[in-house]
N, C-alpha and C positions, 0 to 999 in steps of 0.2 A: 258466503254459508255453510256453513256445520251441517255436521250429522243431525242432531233433533231440528233444527229448520224446515233442512230437508222430507226429512219422516216426517212434521204435525203438519207439512204443507202437501203431503203426499196420501196421505190418514183421512186430517181432518179438516181443512181448508179449501184443500179442493173439488171434495166430495160434496163439504158446508155447500158451497158459495151456487150448486147444481140444483142443489137442494130448494134452497132458496129462489133461486132463477126460473127453480119448476112450478112454486105454488105461487108465485109471484101472478107467472104466465097465466095460472089456473083464474084468475079476474080478472073479468076483464074491459071492468069499469074504470077501475082507477090500476090497467098493472101500467103507463107511462110510470108514475109515484112510482108506482113497485117498484120499475126500474129505476128506478135511477136512486131510490134509496138504498137497498139494496149493493147499486150499482159502490159506494158513498162511501156506508159501515165494508164492504171488498177495500175499496182502496184504503182506511184507515188502519186495517188490522193489517194489515201487508203492510205499511207503514211502521203501524207499530213494534212488526216480529220483527221486522228487519234491524231498524233502532236496539230492543231490549234482546235481541244474535247478538251488535254488535256493541255494546256496553258489555255482555256477561261474555265475549272475548275478550275484553280491556279489561275488563275484575281477573281471569284466569289469568294473563299475562305479567298484571302487579302483583298480583299474589306469589307469581312460577319467583320472578327477583323479588320482591320480601323473606320468602322460601330462602333461596340465595343468601344475598343479605344475611339474615339469621344462621346461616350453618356456618356460614364463614368468621360469626362473632363468635359460635359457639364452639371453632375446633381451637380456636389462640385462644 
């Protein structure tokens, strides 16, 4: 996990999840459905965030490799 992902989780994701659970808890009639939906959404969001971070890291590494190759072409 990289810095921006950690910052995203600490500042946005974790407080958002807690607020959503608190809001769902306020509704006594459909509490189980609400908790289920919020849990599924949270799990999907974490999964997508991890995939996006992984792709961003791979793209950055490939960009560095391409830049080095371009630099060596320009030197010759």
